[in-house]
mmCIF entry with sequence, helices, sheets and N, C-alpha, C, O atoms, coordinates in Angstrom:
data_MODEL
# 
_entry.id   MODEL 
# 
_entity.id                         1 
_entity.type                       polymer 
_entity.pdbx_number_of_molecules   1 
# 
_entity_poly.entity_id                      1 
_entity_poly.type                           'polypeptide(L)' 
_entity_poly.nstd_linkage                   no 
_entity_poly.nstd_monomer                   no 
_entity_poly.pdbx_seq_one_letter_code       
;(UNK)(UNK)(UNK)(UNK)(UNK)(UNK)(UNK)(UNK)(UNK)(UNK)(UNK)(UNK)(UNK)(UNK)(UNK)(UNK)
(UNK)(UNK)(UNK)(UNK)(UNK)(UNK)(UNK)(UNK)(UNK)(UNK)(UNK)(UNK)(UNK)(UNK)(UNK)(UNK)
(UNK)(UNK)(UNK)(UNK)(UNK)(UNK)(UNK)(UNK)(UNK)(UNK)(UNK)(UNK)(UNK)(UNK)(UNK)(UNK)
(UNK)(UNK)(UNK)(UNK)(UNK)
;
_entity_poly.pdbx_seq_one_letter_code_can   XXXXXXXXXXXXXXXXXXXXXXXXXXXXXXXXXXXXXXXXXXXXXXXXXXXXX 
_entity_poly.pdbx_strand_id                 A 
# 
loop_
_entity_poly_seq.entity_id 
_entity_poly_seq.num 
_entity_poly_seq.mon_id 
_entity_poly_seq.hetero 
1 1  UNK n 
1 2  UNK n 
1 3  UNK n 
1 4  UNK n 
1 5  UNK n 
1 6  UNK n 
1 7  UNK n 
1 8  UNK n 
1 9  UNK n 
1 10 UNK n 
1 11 UNK n 
1 12 UNK n 
1 13 UNK n 
1 14 UNK n 
1 15 UNK n 
1 16 UNK n 
1 17 UNK n 
1 18 UNK n 
1 19 UNK n 
1 20 UNK n 
1 21 UNK n 
1 22 UNK n 
1 23 UNK n 
1 24 UNK n 
1 25 UNK n 
1 26 UNK n 
1 27 UNK n 
1 28 UNK n 
1 29 UNK n 
1 30 UNK n 
1 31 UNK n 
1 32 UNK n 
1 33 UNK n 
1 34 UNK n 
1 35 UNK n 
1 36 UNK n 
1 37 UNK n 
1 38 UNK n 
1 39 UNK n 
1 40 UNK n 
1 41 UNK n 
1 42 UNK n 
1 43 UNK n 
1 44 UNK n 
1 45 UNK n 
1 46 UNK n 
1 47 UNK n 
1 48 UNK n 
1 49 UNK n 
1 50 UNK n 
1 51 UNK n 
1 52 UNK n 
1 53 UNK n 
# 
_struct_asym.id          A 
_struct_asym.entity_id   1 
# 
loop_
_struct_conf.conf_type_id 
_struct_conf.id 
_struct_conf.pdbx_PDB_helix_id 
_struct_conf.beg_label_comp_id 
_struct_conf.beg_label_asym_id 
_struct_conf.beg_label_seq_id 
_struct_conf.pdbx_beg_PDB_ins_code 
_struct_conf.end_label_comp_id 
_struct_conf.end_label_asym_id 
_struct_conf.end_label_seq_id 
_struct_conf.pdbx_end_PDB_ins_code 
_struct_conf.beg_auth_comp_id 
_struct_conf.beg_auth_asym_id 
_struct_conf.beg_auth_seq_id 
_struct_conf.end_auth_comp_id 
_struct_conf.end_auth_asym_id 
_struct_conf.end_auth_seq_id 
_struct_conf.pdbx_PDB_helix_class 
_struct_conf.details 
_struct_conf.pdbx_PDB_helix_length 
HELX_P HELX_P1 AA1 UNK A 3  ? UNK A 29 ? UNK A 3  UNK A 29 1 ? 27 
HELX_P HELX_P2 AA2 UNK A 35 ? UNK A 43 ? UNK A 35 UNK A 43 1 ? 9  
HELX_P HELX_P3 AA3 UNK A 44 ? UNK A 46 ? UNK A 44 UNK A 46 5 ? 3  
# 
_struct_conf_type.id          HELX_P 
_struct_conf_type.criteria    ? 
_struct_conf_type.reference   ? 
# 
loop_
_atom_site.group_PDB 
_atom_site.id 
_atom_site.type_symbol 
_atom_site.label_atom_id 
_atom_site.label_alt_id 
_atom_site.label_comp_id 
_atom_site.label_asym_id 
_atom_site.label_entity_id 
_atom_site.label_seq_id 
_atom_site.pdbx_PDB_ins_code 
_atom_site.Cartn_x 
_atom_site.Cartn_y 
_atom_site.Cartn_z 
_atom_site.occupancy 
_atom_site.B_iso_or_equiv 
_atom_site.pdbx_formal_charge 
_atom_site.auth_seq_id 
_atom_site.auth_comp_id 
_atom_site.auth_asym_id 
_atom_site.auth_atom_id 
_atom_site.pdbx_PDB_model_num 
ATOM 1   N N  . UNK A 1 1  ? -29.649 -17.742 -39.579 1.00 0.00 ? 1  UNK A N  1 
ATOM 2   C CA . UNK A 1 1  ? -30.104 -16.367 -39.523 1.00 0.00 ? 1  UNK A CA 1 
ATOM 3   C C  . UNK A 1 1  ? -30.844 -16.072 -40.830 1.00 0.00 ? 1  UNK A C  1 
ATOM 4   O O  . UNK A 1 1  ? -30.325 -16.313 -41.920 1.00 0.00 ? 1  UNK A O  1 
ATOM 5   N N  . UNK A 1 2  ? -32.028 -15.562 -40.704 1.00 0.00 ? 2  UNK A N  1 
ATOM 6   C CA . UNK A 1 2  ? -32.836 -15.290 -41.893 1.00 0.00 ? 2  UNK A CA 1 
ATOM 7   C C  . UNK A 1 2  ? -32.399 -13.984 -42.551 1.00 0.00 ? 2  UNK A C  1 
ATOM 8   O O  . UNK A 1 2  ? -31.673 -13.179 -41.967 1.00 0.00 ? 2  UNK A O  1 
ATOM 9   N N  . UNK A 1 3  ? -32.851 -13.807 -43.749 1.00 0.00 ? 3  UNK A N  1 
ATOM 10  C CA . UNK A 1 3  ? -32.522 -12.595 -44.495 1.00 0.00 ? 3  UNK A CA 1 
ATOM 11  C C  . UNK A 1 3  ? -33.050 -11.352 -43.787 1.00 0.00 ? 3  UNK A C  1 
ATOM 12  O O  . UNK A 1 3  ? -32.363 -10.333 -43.724 1.00 0.00 ? 3  UNK A O  1 
ATOM 13  N N  . UNK A 1 4  ? -34.253 -11.432 -43.260 1.00 0.00 ? 4  UNK A N  1 
ATOM 14  C CA . UNK A 1 4  ? -34.842 -10.278 -42.580 1.00 0.00 ? 4  UNK A CA 1 
ATOM 15  C C  . UNK A 1 4  ? -34.055 -9.902  -41.327 1.00 0.00 ? 4  UNK A C  1 
ATOM 16  O O  . UNK A 1 4  ? -33.853 -8.719  -41.050 1.00 0.00 ? 4  UNK A O  1 
ATOM 17  N N  . UNK A 1 5  ? -33.620 -10.892 -40.584 1.00 0.00 ? 5  UNK A N  1 
ATOM 18  C CA . UNK A 1 5  ? -32.827 -10.616 -39.382 1.00 0.00 ? 5  UNK A CA 1 
ATOM 19  C C  . UNK A 1 5  ? -31.478 -10.016 -39.753 1.00 0.00 ? 5  UNK A C  1 
ATOM 20  O O  . UNK A 1 5  ? -31.007 -9.082  -39.104 1.00 0.00 ? 5  UNK A O  1 
ATOM 21  N N  . UNK A 1 6  ? -30.865 -10.549 -40.787 1.00 0.00 ? 6  UNK A N  1 
ATOM 22  C CA . UNK A 1 6  ? -29.583 -10.008 -41.242 1.00 0.00 ? 6  UNK A CA 1 
ATOM 23  C C  . UNK A 1 6  ? -29.743 -8.585  -41.756 1.00 0.00 ? 6  UNK A C  1 
ATOM 24  O O  . UNK A 1 6  ? -28.889 -7.734  -41.510 1.00 0.00 ? 6  UNK A O  1 
ATOM 25  N N  . UNK A 1 7  ? -30.811 -8.329  -42.454 1.00 0.00 ? 7  UNK A N  1 
ATOM 26  C CA . UNK A 1 7  ? -31.083 -6.985  -42.965 1.00 0.00 ? 7  UNK A CA 1 
ATOM 27  C C  . UNK A 1 7  ? -31.311 -6.007  -41.819 1.00 0.00 ? 7  UNK A C  1 
ATOM 28  O O  . UNK A 1 7  ? -30.830 -4.875  -41.866 1.00 0.00 ? 7  UNK A O  1 
ATOM 29  N N  . UNK A 1 8  ? -32.035 -6.430  -40.797 1.00 0.00 ? 8  UNK A N  1 
ATOM 30  C CA . UNK A 1 8  ? -32.275 -5.583  -39.631 1.00 0.00 ? 8  UNK A CA 1 
ATOM 31  C C  . UNK A 1 8  ? -30.959 -5.286  -38.912 1.00 0.00 ? 8  UNK A C  1 
ATOM 32  O O  . UNK A 1 8  ? -30.725 -4.154  -38.488 1.00 0.00 ? 8  UNK A O  1 
ATOM 33  N N  . UNK A 1 9  ? -30.109 -6.287  -38.775 1.00 0.00 ? 9  UNK A N  1 
ATOM 34  C CA . UNK A 1 9  ? -28.806 -6.097  -38.139 1.00 0.00 ? 9  UNK A CA 1 
ATOM 35  C C  . UNK A 1 9  ? -27.958 -5.107  -38.925 1.00 0.00 ? 9  UNK A C  1 
ATOM 36  O O  . UNK A 1 9  ? -27.328 -4.228  -38.338 1.00 0.00 ? 9  UNK A O  1 
ATOM 37  N N  . UNK A 1 10 ? -27.938 -5.242  -40.228 1.00 0.00 ? 10 UNK A N  1 
ATOM 38  C CA . UNK A 1 10 ? -27.148 -4.341  -41.063 1.00 0.00 ? 10 UNK A CA 1 
ATOM 39  C C  . UNK A 1 10 ? -27.702 -2.923  -41.022 1.00 0.00 ? 10 UNK A C  1 
ATOM 40  O O  . UNK A 1 10 ? -26.937 -1.959  -41.025 1.00 0.00 ? 10 UNK A O  1 
ATOM 41  N N  . UNK A 1 11 ? -29.015 -2.789  -40.986 1.00 0.00 ? 11 UNK A N  1 
ATOM 42  C CA . UNK A 1 11 ? -29.626 -1.460  -40.945 1.00 0.00 ? 11 UNK A CA 1 
ATOM 43  C C  . UNK A 1 11 ? -29.338 -0.740  -39.637 1.00 0.00 ? 11 UNK A C  1 
ATOM 44  O O  . UNK A 1 11 ? -29.096 0.467   -39.642 1.00 0.00 ? 11 UNK A O  1 
ATOM 45  N N  . UNK A 1 12 ? -29.357 -1.445  -38.531 1.00 0.00 ? 12 UNK A N  1 
ATOM 46  C CA . UNK A 1 12 ? -29.180 -0.783  -37.244 1.00 0.00 ? 12 UNK A CA 1 
ATOM 47  C C  . UNK A 1 12 ? -27.710 -0.682  -36.853 1.00 0.00 ? 12 UNK A C  1 
ATOM 48  O O  . UNK A 1 12 ? -27.184 0.422   -36.713 1.00 0.00 ? 12 UNK A O  1 
ATOM 49  N N  . UNK A 1 13 ? -27.052 -1.806  -36.679 1.00 0.00 ? 13 UNK A N  1 
ATOM 50  C CA . UNK A 1 13 ? -25.670 -1.789  -36.211 1.00 0.00 ? 13 UNK A CA 1 
ATOM 51  C C  . UNK A 1 13 ? -24.690 -1.359  -37.293 1.00 0.00 ? 13 UNK A C  1 
ATOM 52  O O  . UNK A 1 13 ? -23.625 -0.823  -36.986 1.00 0.00 ? 13 UNK A O  1 
ATOM 53  N N  . UNK A 1 14 ? -25.033 -1.584  -38.540 1.00 0.00 ? 14 UNK A N  1 
ATOM 54  C CA . UNK A 1 14 ? -24.181 -1.102  -39.630 1.00 0.00 ? 14 UNK A CA 1 
ATOM 55  C C  . UNK A 1 14 ? -24.118 0.410   -39.649 1.00 0.00 ? 14 UNK A C  1 
ATOM 56  O O  . UNK A 1 14 ? -23.056 0.993   -39.867 1.00 0.00 ? 14 UNK A O  1 
ATOM 57  N N  . UNK A 1 15 ? -25.260 1.047   -39.422 1.00 0.00 ? 15 UNK A N  1 
ATOM 58  C CA . UNK A 1 15 ? -25.300 2.502   -39.366 1.00 0.00 ? 15 UNK A CA 1 
ATOM 59  C C  . UNK A 1 15 ? -24.494 3.026   -38.183 1.00 0.00 ? 15 UNK A C  1 
ATOM 60  O O  . UNK A 1 15 ? -23.768 4.011   -38.313 1.00 0.00 ? 15 UNK A O  1 
ATOM 61  N N  . UNK A 1 16 ? -24.617 2.383   -37.052 1.00 0.00 ? 16 UNK A N  1 
ATOM 62  C CA . UNK A 1 16 ? -23.851 2.790   -35.867 1.00 0.00 ? 16 UNK A CA 1 
ATOM 63  C C  . UNK A 1 16 ? -22.356 2.633   -36.125 1.00 0.00 ? 16 UNK A C  1 
ATOM 64  O O  . UNK A 1 16 ? -21.570 3.511   -35.770 1.00 0.00 ? 16 UNK A O  1 
ATOM 65  N N  . UNK A 1 17 ? -21.962 1.529   -36.737 1.00 0.00 ? 17 UNK A N  1 
ATOM 66  C CA . UNK A 1 17 ? -20.552 1.278   -37.030 1.00 0.00 ? 17 UNK A CA 1 
ATOM 67  C C  . UNK A 1 17 ? -19.990 2.323   -37.996 1.00 0.00 ? 17 UNK A C  1 
ATOM 68  O O  . UNK A 1 17 ? -18.906 2.857   -37.762 1.00 0.00 ? 17 UNK A O  1 
ATOM 69  N N  . UNK A 1 18 ? -20.709 2.617   -39.068 1.00 0.00 ? 18 UNK A N  1 
ATOM 70  C CA . UNK A 1 18 ? -20.238 3.604   -40.035 1.00 0.00 ? 18 UNK A CA 1 
ATOM 71  C C  . UNK A 1 18 ? -20.210 5.011   -39.443 1.00 0.00 ? 18 UNK A C  1 
ATOM 72  O O  . UNK A 1 18 ? -19.319 5.797   -39.764 1.00 0.00 ? 18 UNK A O  1 
ATOM 73  N N  . UNK A 1 19 ? -21.167 5.335   -38.589 1.00 0.00 ? 19 UNK A N  1 
ATOM 74  C CA . UNK A 1 19 ? -21.161 6.636   -37.926 1.00 0.00 ? 19 UNK A CA 1 
ATOM 75  C C  . UNK A 1 19 ? -19.969 6.755   -36.982 1.00 0.00 ? 19 UNK A C  1 
ATOM 76  O O  . UNK A 1 19 ? -19.367 7.823   -36.883 1.00 0.00 ? 19 UNK A O  1 
ATOM 77  N N  . UNK A 1 20 ? -19.623 5.679   -36.293 1.00 0.00 ? 20 UNK A N  1 
ATOM 78  C CA . UNK A 1 20 ? -18.456 5.697   -35.405 1.00 0.00 ? 20 UNK A CA 1 
ATOM 79  C C  . UNK A 1 20 ? -17.168 5.872   -36.203 1.00 0.00 ? 20 UNK A C  1 
ATOM 80  O O  . UNK A 1 20 ? -16.271 6.598   -35.775 1.00 0.00 ? 20 UNK A O  1 
ATOM 81  N N  . UNK A 1 21 ? -17.067 5.221   -37.348 1.00 0.00 ? 21 UNK A N  1 
ATOM 82  C CA . UNK A 1 21 ? -15.889 5.395   -38.202 1.00 0.00 ? 21 UNK A CA 1 
ATOM 83  C C  . UNK A 1 21 ? -15.798 6.837   -38.688 1.00 0.00 ? 21 UNK A C  1 
ATOM 84  O O  . UNK A 1 21 ? -14.713 7.419   -38.697 1.00 0.00 ? 21 UNK A O  1 
ATOM 85  N N  . UNK A 1 22 ? -16.923 7.419   -39.089 1.00 0.00 ? 22 UNK A N  1 
ATOM 86  C CA . UNK A 1 22 ? -16.949 8.801   -39.558 1.00 0.00 ? 22 UNK A CA 1 
ATOM 87  C C  . UNK A 1 22 ? -16.491 9.763   -38.469 1.00 0.00 ? 22 UNK A C  1 
ATOM 88  O O  . UNK A 1 22 ? -15.655 10.631  -38.718 1.00 0.00 ? 22 UNK A O  1 
ATOM 89  N N  . UNK A 1 23 ? -17.028 9.614   -37.273 1.00 0.00 ? 23 UNK A N  1 
ATOM 90  C CA . UNK A 1 23 ? -16.655 10.494  -36.162 1.00 0.00 ? 23 UNK A CA 1 
ATOM 91  C C  . UNK A 1 23 ? -15.183 10.321  -35.810 1.00 0.00 ? 23 UNK A C  1 
ATOM 92  O O  . UNK A 1 23 ? -14.510 11.299  -35.484 1.00 0.00 ? 23 UNK A O  1 
ATOM 93  N N  . UNK A 1 24 ? -14.674 9.099   -35.869 1.00 0.00 ? 24 UNK A N  1 
ATOM 94  C CA . UNK A 1 24 ? -13.259 8.847   -35.596 1.00 0.00 ? 24 UNK A CA 1 
ATOM 95  C C  . UNK A 1 24 ? -12.374 9.530   -36.624 1.00 0.00 ? 24 UNK A C  1 
ATOM 96  O O  . UNK A 1 24 ? -11.363 10.132  -36.261 1.00 0.00 ? 24 UNK A O  1 
ATOM 97  N N  . UNK A 1 25 ? -12.730 9.448   -37.891 1.00 0.00 ? 25 UNK A N  1 
ATOM 98  C CA . UNK A 1 25 ? -11.932 10.095  -38.946 1.00 0.00 ? 25 UNK A CA 1 
ATOM 99  C C  . UNK A 1 25 ? -11.938 11.608  -38.801 1.00 0.00 ? 25 UNK A C  1 
ATOM 100 O O  . UNK A 1 25 ? -10.903 12.249  -38.979 1.00 0.00 ? 25 UNK A O  1 
ATOM 101 N N  . UNK A 1 26 ? -13.082 12.183  -38.484 1.00 0.00 ? 26 UNK A N  1 
ATOM 102 C CA . UNK A 1 26 ? -13.157 13.629  -38.288 1.00 0.00 ? 26 UNK A CA 1 
ATOM 103 C C  . UNK A 1 26 ? -12.343 14.030  -37.056 1.00 0.00 ? 26 UNK A C  1 
ATOM 104 O O  . UNK A 1 26 ? -11.607 15.017  -37.092 1.00 0.00 ? 26 UNK A O  1 
ATOM 105 N N  . UNK A 1 27 ? -12.471 13.285  -35.993 1.00 0.00 ? 27 UNK A N  1 
ATOM 106 C CA . UNK A 1 27 ? -11.697 13.577  -34.788 1.00 0.00 ? 27 UNK A CA 1 
ATOM 107 C C  . UNK A 1 27 ? -10.207 13.437  -35.006 1.00 0.00 ? 27 UNK A C  1 
ATOM 108 O O  . UNK A 1 27 ? -9.424  14.219  -34.467 1.00 0.00 ? 27 UNK A O  1 
ATOM 109 N N  . UNK A 1 28 ? -9.803  12.450  -35.791 1.00 0.00 ? 28 UNK A N  1 
ATOM 110 C CA . UNK A 1 28 ? -8.380  12.240  -36.074 1.00 0.00 ? 28 UNK A CA 1 
ATOM 111 C C  . UNK A 1 28 ? -7.822  13.399  -36.893 1.00 0.00 ? 28 UNK A C  1 
ATOM 112 O O  . UNK A 1 28 ? -6.679  13.809  -36.689 1.00 0.00 ? 28 UNK A O  1 
ATOM 113 N N  . UNK A 1 29 ? -8.617  13.927  -37.815 1.00 0.00 ? 29 UNK A N  1 
ATOM 114 C CA . UNK A 1 29 ? -8.166  15.029  -38.656 1.00 0.00 ? 29 UNK A CA 1 
ATOM 115 C C  . UNK A 1 29 ? -7.969  16.300  -37.849 1.00 0.00 ? 29 UNK A C  1 
ATOM 116 O O  . UNK A 1 29 ? -7.003  17.029  -38.072 1.00 0.00 ? 29 UNK A O  1 
ATOM 117 N N  . UNK A 1 30 ? -8.857  16.573  -36.925 1.00 0.00 ? 30 UNK A N  1 
ATOM 118 C CA . UNK A 1 30 ? -8.813  17.815  -36.162 1.00 0.00 ? 30 UNK A CA 1 
ATOM 119 C C  . UNK A 1 30 ? -8.221  17.637  -34.769 1.00 0.00 ? 30 UNK A C  1 
ATOM 120 O O  . UNK A 1 30 ? -8.482  18.450  -33.882 1.00 0.00 ? 30 UNK A O  1 
ATOM 121 N N  . UNK A 1 31 ? -7.439  16.600  -34.564 1.00 0.00 ? 31 UNK A N  1 
ATOM 122 C CA . UNK A 1 31 ? -6.861  16.375  -33.241 1.00 0.00 ? 31 UNK A CA 1 
ATOM 123 C C  . UNK A 1 31 ? -5.777  17.418  -32.948 1.00 0.00 ? 31 UNK A C  1 
ATOM 124 O O  . UNK A 1 31 ? -5.238  18.057  -33.852 1.00 0.00 ? 31 UNK A O  1 
ATOM 125 N N  . UNK A 1 32 ? -5.486  17.565  -31.681 1.00 0.00 ? 32 UNK A N  1 
ATOM 126 C CA . UNK A 1 32 ? -4.477  18.522  -31.263 1.00 0.00 ? 32 UNK A CA 1 
ATOM 127 C C  . UNK A 1 32 ? -3.109  18.063  -31.765 1.00 0.00 ? 32 UNK A C  1 
ATOM 128 O O  . UNK A 1 32 ? -2.751  16.896  -31.606 1.00 0.00 ? 32 UNK A O  1 
ATOM 129 N N  . UNK A 1 33 ? -2.363  18.950  -32.355 1.00 0.00 ? 33 UNK A N  1 
ATOM 130 C CA . UNK A 1 33 ? -1.040  18.618  -32.860 1.00 0.00 ? 33 UNK A CA 1 
ATOM 131 C C  . UNK A 1 33 ? -1.016  18.157  -34.304 1.00 0.00 ? 33 UNK A C  1 
ATOM 132 O O  . UNK A 1 33 ? 0.058   17.876  -34.837 1.00 0.00 ? 33 UNK A O  1 
ATOM 133 N N  . UNK A 1 34 ? -2.158  18.070  -34.947 1.00 0.00 ? 34 UNK A N  1 
ATOM 134 C CA . UNK A 1 34 ? -2.197  17.605  -36.336 1.00 0.00 ? 34 UNK A CA 1 
ATOM 135 C C  . UNK A 1 34 ? -1.868  18.716  -37.321 1.00 0.00 ? 34 UNK A C  1 
ATOM 136 O O  . UNK A 1 34 ? -1.570  18.437  -38.483 1.00 0.00 ? 34 UNK A O  1 
ATOM 137 N N  . UNK A 1 35 ? -1.915  19.953  -36.887 1.00 0.00 ? 35 UNK A N  1 
ATOM 138 C CA . UNK A 1 35 ? -1.685  21.076  -37.800 1.00 0.00 ? 35 UNK A CA 1 
ATOM 139 C C  . UNK A 1 35 ? -0.289  21.021  -38.412 1.00 0.00 ? 35 UNK A C  1 
ATOM 140 O O  . UNK A 1 35 ? -0.119  21.343  -39.588 1.00 0.00 ? 35 UNK A O  1 
ATOM 141 N N  . UNK A 1 36 ? 0.701   20.622  -37.638 1.00 0.00 ? 36 UNK A N  1 
ATOM 142 C CA . UNK A 1 36 ? 2.063   20.529  -38.175 1.00 0.00 ? 36 UNK A CA 1 
ATOM 143 C C  . UNK A 1 36 ? 2.146   19.479  -39.276 1.00 0.00 ? 36 UNK A C  1 
ATOM 144 O O  . UNK A 1 36 ? 2.832   19.688  -40.276 1.00 0.00 ? 36 UNK A O  1 
ATOM 145 N N  . UNK A 1 37 ? 1.471   18.376  -39.108 1.00 0.00 ? 37 UNK A N  1 
ATOM 146 C CA . UNK A 1 37 ? 1.463   17.330  -40.133 1.00 0.00 ? 37 UNK A CA 1 
ATOM 147 C C  . UNK A 1 37 ? 0.741   17.801  -41.391 1.00 0.00 ? 37 UNK A C  1 
ATOM 148 O O  . UNK A 1 37 ? 1.170   17.498  -42.505 1.00 0.00 ? 37 UNK A O  1 
ATOM 149 N N  . UNK A 1 38 ? -0.348  18.538  -41.220 1.00 0.00 ? 38 UNK A N  1 
ATOM 150 C CA . UNK A 1 38 ? -1.093  19.034  -42.372 1.00 0.00 ? 38 UNK A CA 1 
ATOM 151 C C  . UNK A 1 38 ? -0.288  20.095  -43.120 1.00 0.00 ? 38 UNK A C  1 
ATOM 152 O O  . UNK A 1 38 ? -0.305  20.125  -44.350 1.00 0.00 ? 38 UNK A O  1 
ATOM 153 N N  . UNK A 1 39 ? 0.411   20.961  -42.398 1.00 0.00 ? 39 UNK A N  1 
ATOM 154 C CA . UNK A 1 39 ? 1.250   21.966  -43.050 1.00 0.00 ? 39 UNK A CA 1 
ATOM 155 C C  . UNK A 1 39 ? 2.391   21.313  -43.817 1.00 0.00 ? 39 UNK A C  1 
ATOM 156 O O  . UNK A 1 39 ? 2.712   21.733  -44.929 1.00 0.00 ? 39 UNK A O  1 
ATOM 157 N N  . UNK A 1 40 ? 2.996   20.302  -43.239 1.00 0.00 ? 40 UNK A N  1 
ATOM 158 C CA . UNK A 1 40 ? 4.080   19.588  -43.919 1.00 0.00 ? 40 UNK A CA 1 
ATOM 159 C C  . UNK A 1 40 ? 3.571   18.900  -45.185 1.00 0.00 ? 40 UNK A C  1 
ATOM 160 O O  . UNK A 1 40 ? 4.238   18.924  -46.219 1.00 0.00 ? 40 UNK A O  1 
ATOM 161 N N  . UNK A 1 41 ? 2.409   18.297  -45.102 1.00 0.00 ? 41 UNK A N  1 
ATOM 162 C CA . UNK A 1 41 ? 1.829   17.636  -46.275 1.00 0.00 ? 41 UNK A CA 1 
ATOM 163 C C  . UNK A 1 41 ? 1.472   18.651  -47.358 1.00 0.00 ? 41 UNK A C  1 
ATOM 164 O O  . UNK A 1 41 ? 1.597   18.355  -48.547 1.00 0.00 ? 41 UNK A O  1 
ATOM 165 N N  . UNK A 1 42 ? 1.032   19.837  -46.964 1.00 0.00 ? 42 UNK A N  1 
ATOM 166 C CA . UNK A 1 42 ? 0.680   20.865  -47.939 1.00 0.00 ? 42 UNK A CA 1 
ATOM 167 C C  . UNK A 1 42 ? 1.915   21.404  -48.652 1.00 0.00 ? 42 UNK A C  1 
ATOM 168 O O  . UNK A 1 42 ? 1.838   21.758  -49.829 1.00 0.00 ? 42 UNK A O  1 
ATOM 169 N N  . UNK A 1 43 ? 3.053   21.473  -47.959 1.00 0.00 ? 43 UNK A N  1 
ATOM 170 C CA . UNK A 1 43 ? 4.284   21.991  -48.564 1.00 0.00 ? 43 UNK A CA 1 
ATOM 171 C C  . UNK A 1 43 ? 5.135   20.922  -49.219 1.00 0.00 ? 43 UNK A C  1 
ATOM 172 O O  . UNK A 1 43 ? 6.127   21.245  -49.872 1.00 0.00 ? 43 UNK A O  1 
ATOM 173 N N  . UNK A 1 44 ? 4.780   19.672  -49.065 1.00 0.00 ? 44 UNK A N  1 
ATOM 174 C CA . UNK A 1 44 ? 5.599   18.568  -49.548 1.00 0.00 ? 44 UNK A CA 1 
ATOM 175 C C  . UNK A 1 44 ? 5.812   18.612  -51.064 1.00 0.00 ? 44 UNK A C  1 
ATOM 176 O O  . UNK A 1 44 ? 6.888   18.246  -51.536 1.00 0.00 ? 44 UNK A O  1 
ATOM 177 N N  . UNK A 1 45 ? 4.828   19.045  -51.826 1.00 0.00 ? 45 UNK A N  1 
ATOM 178 C CA . UNK A 1 45 ? 4.973   19.053  -53.279 1.00 0.00 ? 45 UNK A CA 1 
ATOM 179 C C  . UNK A 1 45 ? 5.932   20.132  -53.753 1.00 0.00 ? 45 UNK A C  1 
ATOM 180 O O  . UNK A 1 45 ? 6.400   20.082  -54.891 1.00 0.00 ? 45 UNK A O  1 
ATOM 181 N N  . UNK A 1 46 ? 6.235   21.110  -52.900 1.00 0.00 ? 46 UNK A N  1 
ATOM 182 C CA . UNK A 1 46 ? 7.141   22.181  -53.278 1.00 0.00 ? 46 UNK A CA 1 
ATOM 183 C C  . UNK A 1 46 ? 8.579   21.912  -52.858 1.00 0.00 ? 46 UNK A C  1 
ATOM 184 O O  . UNK A 1 46 ? 9.482   22.654  -53.246 1.00 0.00 ? 46 UNK A O  1 
ATOM 185 N N  . UNK A 1 47 ? 8.808   20.866  -52.074 1.00 0.00 ? 47 UNK A N  1 
ATOM 186 C CA . UNK A 1 47 ? 10.160  20.526  -51.660 1.00 0.00 ? 47 UNK A CA 1 
ATOM 187 C C  . UNK A 1 47 ? 10.960  20.041  -52.854 1.00 0.00 ? 47 UNK A C  1 
ATOM 188 O O  . UNK A 1 47 ? 10.422  19.400  -53.758 1.00 0.00 ? 47 UNK A O  1 
ATOM 189 N N  . UNK A 1 48 ? 12.239  20.350  -52.852 1.00 0.00 ? 48 UNK A N  1 
ATOM 190 C CA . UNK A 1 48 ? 13.098  19.937  -53.958 1.00 0.00 ? 48 UNK A CA 1 
ATOM 191 C C  . UNK A 1 48 ? 13.295  18.428  -53.907 1.00 0.00 ? 48 UNK A C  1 
ATOM 192 O O  . UNK A 1 48 ? 13.503  17.848  -52.841 1.00 0.00 ? 48 UNK A O  1 
ATOM 193 N N  . UNK A 1 49 ? 13.226  17.818  -55.052 1.00 0.00 ? 49 UNK A N  1 
ATOM 194 C CA . UNK A 1 49 ? 13.404  16.379  -55.149 1.00 0.00 ? 49 UNK A CA 1 
ATOM 195 C C  . UNK A 1 49 ? 14.889  16.060  -55.054 1.00 0.00 ? 49 UNK A C  1 
ATOM 196 O O  . UNK A 1 49 ? 15.675  16.536  -55.874 1.00 0.00 ? 49 UNK A O  1 
ATOM 197 N N  . UNK A 1 50 ? 15.285  15.267  -54.074 1.00 0.00 ? 50 UNK A N  1 
ATOM 198 C CA . UNK A 1 50 ? 16.687  14.954  -53.839 1.00 0.00 ? 50 UNK A CA 1 
ATOM 199 C C  . UNK A 1 50 ? 17.231  14.040  -54.932 1.00 0.00 ? 50 UNK A C  1 
ATOM 200 O O  . UNK A 1 50 ? 18.392  14.175  -55.318 1.00 0.00 ? 50 UNK A O  1 
ATOM 201 N N  . UNK A 1 51 ? 16.428  13.121  -55.434 1.00 0.00 ? 51 UNK A N  1 
ATOM 202 C CA . UNK A 1 51 ? 16.900  12.164  -56.428 1.00 0.00 ? 51 UNK A CA 1 
ATOM 203 C C  . UNK A 1 51 ? 17.226  12.814  -57.764 1.00 0.00 ? 51 UNK A C  1 
ATOM 204 O O  . UNK A 1 51 ? 18.153  12.380  -58.447 1.00 0.00 ? 51 UNK A O  1 
ATOM 205 N N  . UNK A 1 52 ? 16.484  13.841  -58.149 1.00 0.00 ? 52 UNK A N  1 
ATOM 206 C CA . UNK A 1 52 ? 16.688  14.469  -59.447 1.00 0.00 ? 52 UNK A CA 1 
ATOM 207 C C  . UNK A 1 52 ? 17.557  15.711  -59.381 1.00 0.00 ? 52 UNK A C  1 
ATOM 208 O O  . UNK A 1 52 ? 17.804  16.346  -60.407 1.00 0.00 ? 52 UNK A O  1 
ATOM 209 N N  . UNK A 1 53 ? 18.020  16.068  -58.204 1.00 0.00 ? 53 UNK A N  1 
ATOM 210 C CA . UNK A 1 53 ? 18.909  17.209  -58.060 1.00 0.00 ? 53 UNK A CA 1 
ATOM 211 C C  . UNK A 1 53 ? 18.155  18.457  -58.065 1.00 0.00 ? 53 UNK A C  1 
ATOM 212 O O  . UNK A 1 53 ? 18.742  19.533  -57.954 1.00 0.00 ? 53 UNK A O  1 
# 
């Protein structure tokens, strides 16, 4: 495979692959039922540490 062919493959399919990953991450963040997990993560730093009393 020549450099030009590899570059063309990376330019076209690489962009499609990265766009699919981006859309998946955005969809995963805003999926139904994720609000409870996000609220728990937001309050986690205020929970009392059990190890230190």
